[in-house]
C-alpha positions in Angstrom: 31.4 29.1 -69.2 28.9 30.3 -66.7 30.1 31.6 -63.4 29.7 29.2 -60.4 26.9 30.2 -58.0 26.0 29.4 -54.5 23.1 27.1 -53.8 20.8 29.2 -51.7 17.5 27.7 -50.2 15.9 31.1 -50.7 16.6 31.0 -54.4 13.9 28.9 -56.2 16.1 28.5 -59.3 19.0 27.2 -57.4 16.8 24.8 -55.5 15.4 23.5 -58.8 19.0 22.9 -60.0 19.7 21.0 -56.9 16.7 18.8 -57.3 17.6 18.2 -60.9 21.1 17.2 -60.0 19.8 14.7 -57.5 17.7 13.1 -60.3 20.6 13.1 -62.7 23.2 11.5 -60.5 20.7 9.0 -59.1 20.8 7.2 -55.7 24.6 6.7 -55.7 25.0 10.4 -54.9 21.9 11.0 -52.9 23.3 9.7 -49.7 25.6 12.7 -49.6 22.8 15.1 -49.2 20.0 15.7 -46.7 16.4 16.4 -47.5 17.0 20.1 -47.6 19.2 22.2 -49.9 22.5 23.4 -48.4 23.6 27.0 -48.3 27.2 27.1 -49.6 27.0 24.1 -52.0 28.7 25.3 -55.3 27.4 24.3 -58.7 29.4 24.2 -61.9 28.3 23.7 -65.5 28.6 20.4 -67.4 29.4 20.0 -71.1 25.8 19.0 -71.7 24.6 22.3 -70.1 23.6 20.7 -66.9 25.2 21.6 -63.6 27.2 19.4 -61.3 28.5 19.7 -57.7 32.2 20.5 -57.3 34.3 18.3 -54.9 34.3 21.2 -52.4 30.5 21.3 -52.6 30.3 17.6 -51.9 32.5 17.9 -48.9 30.6 20.9 -47.6 27.3 19.0 -48.2 28.6 16.0 -46.2 29.7 18.2 -43.4 26.4 20.0 -43.3 24.6 16.6 -43.4 26.6 15.6 -40.4 25.6 18.8 -38.7 22.0 18.2 -39.5 22.2 14.6 -38.1 23.7 16.0 -34.9 21.1 18.8 -34.8 18.3 16.2 -35.1 19.7 14.4 -32.0 19.9 17.7 -30.1 16.4 18.6 -31.3 15.0 15.3 -30.1 16.7 15.7 -26.8 15.3 19.2 -26.3 11.8 17.9 -27.2 12.2 15.2 -24.4 13.2 18.0 -22.0 10.2 20.0 -23.0 12.5 22.7 -24.4 11.7 22.5 -28.1 11.7 26.3 -28.1 15.5 26.2 -27.8 15.8 24.5 -31.2 16.4 27.6 -33.2 19.0 28.7 -30.7 20.8 25.4 -30.9 20.8 25.5 -34.8 22.2 29.0 -34.8 25.0 27.9 -32.4 25.9 25.1 -34.8 25.9 27.5 -37.7 28.2 29.8 -35.7 30.6 26.9 -35.3 29.8 25.6 -31.9 30.7 21.8 -31.8 27.6 19.7 -31.5 28.9 18.1 -28.3 29.2 21.6 -26.7 25.7 22.8 -27.8 23.8 21.0 -25.0 26.3 22.1 -22.4 25.8 25.8 -23.5 22.1 25.4 -23.6 22.2 24.3 -19.9 23.3 27.8 -19.1 20.2 29.4 -20.6 17.4 30.8 -18.4 14.9 28.5 -20.2 16.8 25.4 -19.1 17.3 26.6 -15.5 13.6 27.4 -15.2 12.6 24.0 -16.6 15.0 22.0 -14.3 15.1 24.4 -11.3 15.2 21.5 -8.9 18.7 20.7 -10.0 20.1 24.1 -8.9 18.1 23.9 -5.7 19.7 20.5 -5.0 23.1 21.9 -5.5 22.5 24.8 -3.2 21.2 22.3 -0.6 24.4 20.3 -0.8 22.8 17.3 -2.5 24.2 15.2 -5.3 23.6 15.8 -9.0 20.7 14.3 -10.9 20.5 13.8 -14.7 17.7 15.2 -16.8 16.4 11.7 -17.5 16.3 11.0 -13.7 14.5 14.3 -13.1 11.9 13.7 -15.8 11.4 10.1 -14.5 10.8 11.5 -11.0 8.3 13.9 -12.4 6.4 11.2 -14.3 6.3 8.8 -11.3 5.2 11.6 -9.0 2.3 12.6 -11.2 1.2 9.1 -11.7 1.3 8.5 -8.0 -0.8 11.5 -7.2 -3.3 10.8 -9.9 -3.8 7.3 -8.7 -4.4 8.6 -5.2 -6.9 11.2 -6.4 -4.7 14.2 -5.4 -5.8 17.5 -7.0 -3.8 18.4 -10.1 -2.9 21.7 -8.5 -0.3 19.9 -6.5 1.4 18.4 -9.6 2.9 21.5 -11.0 6.6 21.6 -12.0 7.4 23.9 -9.1 5.9 21.6 -6.6 7.8 18.6 -7.9 11.0 20.7 -8.0 10.6 21.2 -4.3 10.5 17.5 -3.7 13.6 17.0 -5.8 15.4 19.9 -4.1 14.7 18.4 -0.7 15.7 14.9 -1.7 12.2 13.4 -1.0 12.5 9.8 -2.2 9.7 8.1 -4.1 9.1 5.9 -1.1 8.7 8.8 1.3 6.5 10.6 -1.2 4.3 7.5 -1.5 3.8 7.7 2.3 3.0 11.4 2.1 0.5 10.9 -0.7 -1.2 8.1 1.1 -1.6 10.2 4.2 -2.8 13.2 2.2 -5.3 11.1 0.4 -6.6 9.5 3.7 -6.8 12.9 5.3 -8.8 14.4 2.4 -11.1 11.4 2.5 -11.8 11.8 6.2 -14.7 14.2 6.5 -14.8 14.2 10.3 -15.0 17.9 11.3 -13.6 17.2 14.7 -10.4 15.7 13.2 -9.9 18.9 11.1 -10.6 21.0 14.2 -8.0 19.1 16.2 -5.4 19.4 13.4 -6.0 23.1 13.4 -5.8 23.4 17.2 -2.8 21.1 17.7 -0.6 22.0 14.7 -2.0 25.2 13.2 -3.0 23.3 10.0 -5.4 25.3 8.0 -7.9 22.8 6.7 -10.8 24.9 5.5 -10.7 22.9 2.2 -9.2 19.8 0.7 -6.4 21.7 -0.9 -5.0 23.1 2.3 -5.0 19.6 3.9 -3.3 18.0 1.0 -0.7 20.8 1.0 0.0 20.2 4.6 1.1 16.6 4.0 2.9 17.3 0.7 5.0 20.3 1.8 8.5 19.1 2.3 9.7 22.5 3.6 7.8 22.0 6.8 10.8 19.7 7.7 8.5 17.1 9.3 9.2 13.5 8.5 6.5 11.2 7.1 6.5 9.3 10.5 6.0 12.5 12.4 3.2 13.5 10.1 1.5 10.2 10.6 1.8 10.6 14.3 0.2 14.1 14.0 -2.7 12.8 12.0 -3.3 9.8 14.3 -3.1 12.0 17.5 -5.6 14.4 16.1 -7.9 11.5 15.3 -7.6 10.2 18.9 -8.5 13.6 20.3 -11.4 13.7 18.0 -12.6 10.4 19.3 -12.2 11.7 22.9 -14.4 14.7 22.1 -17.1 12.4 20.8 -16.9 10.2 24.0 -16.7 12.9 26.6 -17.2 16.3 25.0 -13.6 17.3 25.6 -10.4 16.8 23.5 -7.0 15.6 24.6 -4.0 17.8 25.1 -1.5 17.5 22.3 1.2 15.8 24.3 -1.0 13.0 25.6 -2.6 12.5 22.2 0.8 12.0 20.6 1.9 9.7 23.3 -1.2 7.5 22.8 -0.6 7.6 19.0 3.0 6.5 19.5 1.7 3.5 21.4 -0.6 2.6 18.5 -3.7 3.3 20.5 -6.7 3.3 18.2 -9.7 5.6 18.1 -12.1 2.8 19.0 -10.1 2.1 22.1 -10.3 5.7 23.2 -14.1 5.6 22.7 -14.4 2.3 24.6 -12.3 3.4 27.6 -13.6 7.0 28.0 -17.3 6.7 27.1 -18.3 4.8 30.3 -16.4 7.3 32.4 -17.6 10.5 30.7 -19.5 11.5 33.9 -16.2 12.0 35.7 -15.4 15.0 33.5 -18.5 16.8 34.5 -18.3 19.3 37.4 -20.5 18.9 40.5 -21.2 21.0 43.5 -18.3 19.4 45.4 -15.6 19.2 42.7 -14.8 20.5 39.2 -14.4 17.1 37.6 -11.4 15.6 35.7 -10.2 16.6 32.3 -10.5 14.2 29.5 -6.7 14.1 29.3 -6.4 13.1 32.9 -9.1 10.5 32.4 -7.3 9.0 29.3 -3.9 9.1 31.0 -5.4 7.1 33.9 -7.3 4.7 31.7 -4.3 3.8 29.6 -1.8 3.8 32.5 0.3 6.6 31.2 0.5 8.7 34.4 0.5 7.5 38.0 -0.6 10.9 39.3 -3.6 11.0 37.0 -4.5 7.4 38.0 -4.4 8.4 41.7 -6.4 11.6 41.0 -9.1 9.8 39.2 -9.3 7.2 41.9 -9.8 9.9 44.6 -12.4 11.6 42.4 -14.3 8.5 42.0 -14.2 7.7 45.7 -15.4 11.2 46.6 -18.3 11.0 44.3 -19.2 7.6 45.6 -19.2 8.9 49.1 -21.3 11.9 48.2 -23.8 9.8 46.5 -24.0 7.4 49.4 -24.7 10.4 51.8 -27.3 11.8 49.5 -29.2 8.5 49.0 -28.3 6.7 52.2 -27.9 3.5 50.3 -25.1 1.4 48.9 -24.0 2.8 45.6 -22.1 0.5 43.3 -19.3 1.7 41.1 -21.4 1.7 38.0 -24.8 2.5 39.4 -24.8 6.2 39.9 -24.7 9.0 37.3 -21.5 10.9 37.4 -19.4 8.2 39.0 -18.0 6.5 35.9 -17.2 2.8 35.7 -14.7 1.3 38.1 -11.3 1.4 36.4 -8.0 1.7 38.0 
């Protein structure tokens, strides 16, 4: 009787014997074996000269088939995670006797996994609650779709950028607000708005990327509401420059923005009074901030100062012309408000 031998996938003859056995025993035995030969399956001769699997071999084959089914589940999971490169390591762990339910746990300790899901560790260090891999991937998918629909450059959709959002617990709702503001800011080509953002808040906006990064950077620690206030206040100062040639100070601009003052209102209020910001021989004129504070009733002192300035200029004009000067009839007086 021939000696039993191991079924080795690297042995073509043994593989042919295995295939022949599958054909001989038919479909009733085929469910015990997977699509690949199994190292360790023992063959023994039959009276007709064929070979058959021993009981031990059948048991080993079933166990290995179970391993392969478990491995397929693990392999599919790794593919979903974007970590297919860990497949060989997972298979080797199973061959070394690691229980299938422990393989994924051990793989989470690898550097590959930590790099792929770096936002999870960052959340832990920030004292935030855990997040599953499925939630993490869902957040990534939703974030990229949101940015694509808003026309945000792909440079801001990298894994590291999204990991920062996750690490700082930026919700999808807040991110939607940030993206909307970033998209609006990028679409606004008003150079004065960009200048005011730079002057007020030190925002480098030489190109679209810098402006987008400003609104999408959660490490600035600025809430979406504050960011909107900053953008709107810079826009109001830009409107003031167009109306009078001077911008607003940052405090006043933010105060106007917090009261929902619109750029068109700033233009309508300040443009007729622009002459009051110009210096004359007898006075240096008012600042645009003083003029705006008076026009919108934000500062009694500014209101009184503008009133006195207008009266002085009216008196000067009357002395120079000797005639009755109306509030709106002389250059440099500005219209009669407050």
